[in-house]
N, C-alpha and C positions, 0 to 999 in steps of 0.2 A: 709664609712666603719666603722668609730668610732661610729656613731649613731646606726648602726646595732649591734655592739658588746655590746652596753649598753642595747639594746632591747632584745637580744637573751636569757639571763637568765630568763627574765620575760615570754617570749614566751614558753620556755621549762617548766617553772613552771606551766603555764596555761595548757599546754598539759598534764603534769603529773596529775594535779588535775582533769581535765576532764576524763582522762583515769581511774583514781581511782573511780570517781563517776559512770562511765559506768560499772565497774566491781563490785561495791558495791552498790546495789540498796538501795535507801533511804526508800522505803516502805516495808522493810523486816518485816515479822511477829514478834510477841513477842518472840524473840530468847532467851533472858536472863532476861525477866521481871519477877518480883515476883508479879506483879499486874494482868497481863493477858490483852489481847487485848479487845477493845470495840467491842462487837458483835452486829449484827443487831437486835437480840432478846436477852433479858437478861435471858438466859437459865441457870437454876441452877442445877448443878450436885448434890448439896447437897440435893435438893428436890427429884430429879429423882433417883439417885444411892444411896443416903443416906436414906432419910425418906421412899421412896417408894421401896427401895431395888431392883431396876431394874439392872440386870447384865450388865456390860460393853458390853458384846458380843451381847446383844439384839439390841442395837442401832448401835454399831460398828461391824456389822455382818460379815465382811470379814476378821477380824483379824486373824483367825486361818487357812484361806485358801488362803491368798493373801499377797503380800508384804505390802499392805496398809490396815489400819483398816477399812476404809470406813467411810464416814460421812453420817449420816442418811438422807435419802431423806425426802422431805416434806410429801410424802405418808406414810412413816414410822411414822412420828410424828402424822399425822392425823389418823393413825390406832388407836391410843389411844384417841387423842383429838377430834375425832368425838363424843366420848362418855363422855370424861372428859373435862368439860368446865373450870375447875379451880376455885379456891376460889376467890371471889370478895373482897379481903382483901389487905391491904398494907403489904408487906413482906419486912423486913429489911435485906439488903445484908450485907456481912462481912465488907464492907467498910463504913457502916452506911447509905448508900443511900437506898431509898425506891422505890419499884415497886409495881404495882398492877398485881397480877398473871393472872387474867382474861384478862387484857389488853395485856399482853405479849402473851398469847395464841391466842388472836384475831389477832396479827401480823402473827402468823403461818398460821392462816386461810386465811389471806389476800394473802400470798404467794401461798397457795393452790388454791384460787379462780383465781389468775392471772396465774396459771400454771407456776410459776417461782421458781427456786431453791433458797433456803435461802443462801445468800452469806456469809457463815461463814468465819471468819478470822482464818487462821492457827495459832496454838499456838506453835507447835514444828517444828522448821525449821532445816533441815539438808542440807548441800551443795549438789549440784548435783553430785559431784564426790564420794559421800558416798552412797553405795547401802545397805541400811538397810531393812530387811524384818521382819515384826511383826510375820509372820507365824512360822519362825524358833524358835523364842524366846518363843512363846506360846506353841508350840509342845514340847519344852524342859522343860516346867513347870514353866516358869516365870509368875508372876502375873503382871497385869497392873500397880499396885502401885509400883512395883520394880523400874520402870523408871519414871512413871508419878506422883508418890506421892499418897496420900490419897485423890483422886479426889472426893470421896463421901462426903468429908467434905468441899468442895469448892463450893461457889456460882459461881464465875468466875474462870474457869480453868486457871492456870498459870504454868509456867515452874518451877519445883521443883529441878530437877537435871540438871546440865549443860551437855547436851548430846554432849560431844566433845570426841575426840579420846582418850585422857588420861583417862577419866571416863569409856569409853567403854572397853579399854584395862584392866583397873583395875578389871572390872566385869568379863572379860574373864579369867583373872588370878585366881580370887577367885572361879570361877565355873567350871574350866576345870576338867574333871574326872581324867586325868593322863597327863604325860609329852607329849605324842604324840598328844593328843587333844589340849593341850596348844600351842604346836608348830603350829598346824593348825589354831587355833583361833588368834594367833599373826601374822600370815602370812598376808601381806598387801592385797593380793587378796581376803581375806575373806570379806572385806568390800569395797575394791576399785577395781572394775573390769569394 
């Protein structure tokens, strides 16, 4: 019995650690990184949205009609890159690393030829118990940069704002039209249903 008493605290600790690991996935996307996740293709928003002035809604075409913005399909990418081969030059990213634009576009074409979606890594992670919809916010007049920052200046998209409850509530407080709307926006069921 004494041996069991010595072993029990370690067993309980092990169970707690395993339970914690089960509920906290180790492969979570770049939740609070200022660097951004490594993507399968070094896609530059600075080139596409910045230099080429492509609107966010062109690639993220579901943003105004759906809870999710939509990640562009390979078909969407190839709509342009069937015609635009890209420059065969070294391009220096914000972090100082170099890529060849034409080689990165060749990766898009490889996915197209294999008929395989590009496995983009999610940048903004919200827990499953939060029900955020882009559609409501876009229809209200918010710009993508209000939450995502100046994406058109980023080679690798990273999280700018910490999209957590306190940050969201602060935005709701600042943007409520009146006290009645503020009461609705601060109701737990607005985001947790």
